[in-house]
N, CA, C and O atoms as a DFTB+ gen file, in Angstrom:
320 C
 N C O
     1  1      -4.460      10.634      -0.191
     2  2      -3.512      10.508      -1.272
     3  2      -4.280      10.564      -2.588
     4  3      -5.398      10.056      -2.672
     5  1      -3.712      11.157      -3.585
     6  2      -4.367      11.316      -4.882
     7  2      -4.409      10.004      -5.660
     8  3      -3.631       9.085      -5.403
     9  1      -5.334       9.936      -6.616
    10  2      -5.343       8.810      -7.548
    11  2      -4.110       8.916      -8.441
    12  3      -3.710      10.008      -8.845
    13  1      -3.514       7.760      -8.740
    14  2      -2.272       7.764      -9.507
    15  2      -2.272       6.691     -10.574
    16  3      -3.312       6.104     -10.871
    17  1      -1.101       6.429     -11.156
    18  2      -0.928       5.596     -12.336
    19  2      -1.487       4.185     -12.276
    20  3      -1.835       3.676     -11.210
    21  1      -1.564       3.570     -13.438
    22  2      -2.162       2.248     -13.564
    23  2      -1.370       1.158     -12.858
    24  3      -1.951       0.128     -12.518
    25  1      -0.071       1.333     -12.621
    26  2       0.673       0.290     -11.919
    27  2       0.209       0.145     -10.470
    28  3       0.376      -0.922      -9.879
    29  1      -0.362       1.181      -9.897
    30  2      -0.890       1.107      -8.540
    31  2      -2.378       0.786      -8.530
    32  3      -2.909       0.319      -7.522
    33  1      -3.039       1.029      -9.628
    34  2      -4.467       0.785      -9.753
    35  2      -4.720      -0.724      -9.818
    36  3      -4.101      -1.434     -10.610
    37  1      -5.635      -1.199      -8.974
    38  2      -5.969      -2.622      -8.959
    39  2      -6.815      -2.986     -10.175
    40  3      -7.487      -2.127     -10.746
    41  1      -6.783      -4.264     -10.572
    42  2      -7.698      -4.711     -11.622
    43  2      -9.151      -4.517     -11.157
    44  3      -9.418      -4.415      -9.960
    45  1     -10.056      -4.469     -12.092
    46  2     -11.471      -4.243     -11.804
    47  2     -11.982      -5.204     -10.735
    48  3     -11.841      -6.421     -10.859
    49  1     -12.574      -4.643      -9.687
    50  2     -13.160      -5.437      -8.619
    51  2     -12.169      -5.988      -7.609
    52  3     -12.545      -6.780      -6.745
    53  1     -10.908      -5.583      -7.704
    54  2      -9.869      -6.097      -6.798
    55  2      -9.279      -4.959      -5.970
    56  3      -9.579      -3.784      -6.178
    57  1      -8.427      -5.355      -5.023
    58  2      -7.711      -4.416      -4.164
    59  2      -6.237      -4.797      -4.210
    60  3      -5.885      -5.966      -4.054
    61  1      -5.384      -3.811      -4.424
    62  2      -3.960      -4.050      -4.630
    63  2      -3.155      -3.557      -3.438
    64  3      -3.303      -2.415      -3.003
    65  1      -2.297      -4.436      -2.913
    66  2      -1.331      -4.059      -1.884
    67  2      -0.012      -3.807      -2.598
    68  3       0.487      -4.660      -3.331
    69  1       0.542      -2.626      -2.372
    70  2       1.779      -2.210      -3.030
    71  2       2.797      -1.832      -1.962
    72  3       2.501      -1.051      -1.058
    73  1       3.998      -2.391      -2.074
    74  2       5.104      -1.997      -1.211
    75  2       5.960      -0.978      -1.949
    76  3       6.391      -1.211      -3.078
    77  1       6.200       0.151      -1.296
    78  2       6.985       1.222      -1.921
    79  2       8.153       1.584      -1.023
    80  3       7.976       1.846       0.167
    81  1       9.350       1.597      -1.598
    82  2      10.550       1.982      -0.865
    83  2      10.538       3.497      -0.716
    84  3      10.533       4.201      -1.726
    85  1      10.534       4.023       0.502
    86  2      10.278       5.441       0.745
    87  2      11.232       6.442       0.084
    88  3      10.775       7.456      -0.444
    89  1      12.520       6.188       0.100
    90  2      13.445       7.193      -0.410
    91  2      13.487       7.261      -1.926
    92  3      13.592       8.347      -2.496
    93  1      13.409       6.132      -2.573
    94  2      13.500       6.090      -4.029
    95  2      12.126       6.062      -4.698
    96  3      12.017       6.239      -5.911
    97  1      11.078       5.838      -3.899
    98  2       9.717       5.727      -4.416
    99  2       9.618       4.643      -5.481
   100  3       8.953       4.813      -6.503
   101  1      10.293       3.523      -5.223
   102  2      10.308       2.387      -6.132
   103  2       9.317       1.345      -5.622
   104  3       9.316       1.009      -4.438
   105  1       8.478       0.836      -6.517
   106  2       7.543      -0.225      -6.153
   107  2       8.326      -1.527      -6.034
   108  3       9.014      -1.936      -6.969
   109  1       8.214      -2.177      -4.871
   110  2       8.985      -3.392      -4.634
   111  2       8.124      -4.643      -4.633
   112  3       8.649      -5.740      -4.828
   113  1       6.826      -4.517      -4.421
   114  2       5.962      -5.696      -4.438
   115  2       4.526      -5.287      -4.723
   116  3       4.092      -4.178      -4.412
   117  1       3.805      -6.226      -5.328
   118  2       2.402      -5.997      -5.651
   119  2       1.657      -7.314      -5.483
   120  3       2.084      -8.347      -6.000
   121  1       0.537      -7.275      -4.756
   122  2      -0.353      -8.428      -4.643
   123  2      -1.784      -7.925      -4.793
   124  3      -2.133      -6.867      -4.269
   125  1      -2.613      -8.684      -5.510
   126  2      -4.011      -8.325      -5.701
   127  2      -4.895      -9.249      -4.877
   128  3      -4.632     -10.446      -4.762
   129  1      -5.956      -8.668      -4.302
   130  2      -6.880      -9.403      -3.443
   131  2      -8.316      -9.168      -3.893
   132  3      -8.651      -8.110      -4.425
   133  1      -9.157     -10.174      -3.669
   134  2     -10.575     -10.049      -3.997
   135  2     -11.319      -9.230      -2.954
   136  3     -12.282      -8.537      -3.280
   137  1     -10.879      -9.304      -1.694
   138  2     -11.582      -8.646      -0.594
   139  2     -10.751      -7.503      -0.015
   140  3      -9.552      -7.645       0.224
   141  1     -11.411      -6.374       0.204
   142  2     -10.745      -5.202       0.773
   143  2     -10.152      -5.516       2.142
   144  3      -9.035      -5.097       2.445
   145  1     -10.894      -6.252       2.972
   146  2     -10.433      -6.569       4.327
   147  2      -9.136      -7.374       4.306
   148  3      -8.255      -7.167       5.140
   149  1      -9.027      -8.296       3.344
   150  2      -7.818      -9.112       3.228
   151  2      -6.618      -8.257       2.809
   152  3      -5.515      -8.432       3.327
   153  1      -6.839      -7.341       1.878
   154  2      -5.770      -6.446       1.433
   155  2      -5.318      -5.542       2.583
   156  3      -4.119      -5.361       2.796
   157  1      -6.269      -4.980       3.316
   158  2      -5.941      -4.100       4.440
   159  2      -5.183      -4.867       5.513
   160  3      -4.191      -4.366       6.044
   161  1      -5.627      -6.058       5.835
   162  2      -4.948      -6.877       6.842
   163  2      -3.504      -7.167       6.439
   164  3      -2.596      -7.092       7.266
   165  1      -3.297      -7.499       5.164
   166  2      -1.952      -7.780       4.655
   167  2      -1.063      -6.541       4.748
   168  3       0.072      -6.624       5.216
   169  1      -1.576      -5.395       4.305
   170  2      -0.792      -4.150       4.359
   171  2      -0.483      -3.764       5.802
   172  3       0.642      -3.376       6.118
   173  1      -1.485      -3.870       6.679
   174  2      -1.267      -3.529       8.087
   175  2      -0.218      -4.438       8.715
   176  3       0.658      -3.967       9.441
   177  1      -0.301      -5.739       8.439
   178  2       0.688      -6.683       8.988
   179  2       2.097      -6.320       8.533
   180  3       3.032      -6.321       9.335
   181  1       2.250      -6.011       7.244
   182  2       3.569      -5.646       6.723
   183  2       4.056      -4.320       7.320
   184  3       5.234      -4.190       7.651
   185  1       3.170      -3.349       7.458
   186  2       3.571      -2.059       8.026
   187  2       3.950      -2.178       9.501
   188  3       4.830      -1.456       9.972
   189  1       3.300      -3.076      10.231
   190  2       3.640      -3.271      11.640
   191  2       5.015      -3.927      11.806
   192  3       5.624      -3.817      12.870
   193  1       5.506      -4.607      10.770
   194  2       6.831      -5.239      10.813
   195  2       7.953      -4.253      10.513
   196  3       9.127      -4.581      10.688
   197  1       7.605      -3.047      10.062
   198  2       8.640      -2.064       9.725
   199  2       9.435      -1.710      10.973
   200  3       8.852      -1.470      12.030
   201  1      10.757      -1.676      10.863
   202  2      11.591      -1.363      12.027
   203  2      12.235       0.020      11.931
   204  3      12.756       0.532      12.922
   205  1      12.202       0.623      10.741
   206  2      12.739       1.974      10.604
   207  2      12.046       2.671       9.435
   208  3      11.339       2.035       8.653
   209  1      12.251       3.953       9.327
   210  2      11.611       4.753       8.292
   211  2      12.060       4.440       6.880
   212  3      11.462       4.927       5.920
   213  1      13.104       3.635       6.735
   214  2      13.602       3.289       5.404
   215  2      13.025       1.986       4.875
   216  3      13.232       1.645       3.711
   217  1      12.294       1.245       5.729
   218  2      11.661       0.005       5.287
   219  2      10.499       0.321       4.351
   220  3       9.939       1.416       4.397
   221  1      10.140      -0.636       3.506
   222  2       9.019      -0.454       2.572
   223  2       7.752      -0.062       3.315
   224  3       7.485      -0.538       4.418
   225  1       6.986       0.808       2.695
   226  2       5.677       1.212       3.190
   227  2       4.646       0.518       2.305
   228  3       4.777       0.507       1.081
   229  1       3.626      -0.056       2.925
   230  2       2.609      -0.803       2.188
   231  2       1.306      -0.017       2.140
   232  3       0.828       0.500       3.150
   233  1       0.747       0.057       0.937
   234  2      -0.474       0.807       0.662
   235  2      -1.507      -0.131       0.045
   236  3      -1.153      -1.146      -0.554
   237  1      -2.785       0.214       0.193
   238  2      -3.857      -0.514      -0.480
   239  2      -4.539       0.452      -1.440
   240  3      -4.932       1.555      -1.062
   241  1      -4.670       0.014      -2.696
   242  2      -5.340       0.801      -3.740
   243  2      -6.530       0.030      -4.272
   244  3      -6.522      -1.200      -4.312
   245  1      -7.551       0.763      -4.679
   246  2      -8.716       0.127      -5.292
   247  2      -8.609       0.167      -6.813
   248  3      -7.590       0.583      -7.366
   249  1      -9.670      -0.269      -7.476
   250  2      -9.646      -0.335      -8.932
   251  2      -9.836       1.017      -9.615
   252  3      -9.826       1.105     -10.843
   253  1     -10.011       2.069      -8.814
   254  2     -10.054       3.430      -9.353
   255  2      -8.699       4.132      -9.188
   256  3      -8.505       5.246      -9.674
   257  1      -7.760       3.460      -8.493
   258  2      -6.449       4.028      -8.250
   259  2      -6.389       4.888      -6.998
   260  3      -5.418       5.613      -6.783
   261  1      -7.440       4.805      -6.164
   262  2      -7.471       5.584      -4.915
   263  2      -6.799       4.802      -3.797
   264  3      -6.997       3.594      -3.664
   265  1      -6.005       5.500      -2.997
   266  2      -5.351       4.873      -1.847
   267  2      -6.368       4.743      -0.716
   268  3      -6.971       5.731      -0.297
   269  1      -6.554       3.510      -0.223
   270  2      -7.505       3.244       0.848
   271  2      -6.831       3.100       2.202
   272  3      -7.475       3.281       3.235
   273  1      -5.552       2.778       2.212
   274  2      -4.858       2.470       3.469
   275  2      -3.367       2.691       3.290
   276  3      -2.814       2.433       2.221
   277  1      -2.709       3.178       4.364
   278  2      -1.248       3.291       4.368
   279  2      -0.745       3.062       5.776
   280  3      -1.524       2.703       6.660
   281  1       0.543       3.261       6.002
   282  2       1.109       2.955       7.313
   283  2       0.682       3.934       8.394
   284  3       0.791       3.608       9.576
   285  1       0.204       5.113       8.042
   286  2      -0.303       6.042       9.056
   287  2      -1.541       5.478       9.736
   288  3      -1.857       5.863      10.862
   289  1      -2.248       4.569       9.065
   290  2      -3.439       3.940       9.634
   291  2      -3.111       2.972      10.750
   292  3      -4.005       2.572      11.496
   293  1      -1.846       2.584      10.886
   294  2      -1.427       1.723      11.991
   295  2      -0.483       2.475      12.937
   296  3       0.280       1.861      13.683
   297  1      -0.543       3.790      12.897
   298  2       0.191       4.619      13.844
   299  2       1.619       4.962      13.490
   300  3       2.379       5.394      14.357
   301  1       2.010       4.779      12.223
   302  2       3.361       5.127      11.806
   303  2       3.295       6.362      10.912
   304  3       2.268       6.635      10.291
   305  1       4.385       7.095      10.856
   306  2       4.433       8.266       9.981
   307  2       5.204       7.922       8.699
   308  3       6.041       7.019       8.672
   309  1       4.891       8.671       7.649
   310  2       5.537       8.470       6.358
   311  2       6.623       9.504       6.179
   312  3       6.409      10.686       6.445
   313  1       7.799       9.067       5.727
   314  2       8.863      10.008       5.389
   315  2       8.489      10.662       4.072
   316  3       8.199       9.968       3.098
   317  1       8.492      11.986       4.027
   318  2       8.142      12.691       2.786
   319  2       9.314      13.520       2.337
   320  3       9.235      14.195       1.311
């Protein structure tokens, strides 16, 4: 995934978990973490709870705005 806007970009030295509603591409939640592993674990846990393709998809972004993790990393596909 490409680097994108500052709302998805984590603060310097942090990792941001972002929940995005797939059809409207609306950001529904944001949490910042000090450790990459903690952010990935949180995103993976939330993505594993998804019951259909319309549920929020959780991504992890770094402080450069690069996507490090998404629901495809836990075996789910993204609606595009």
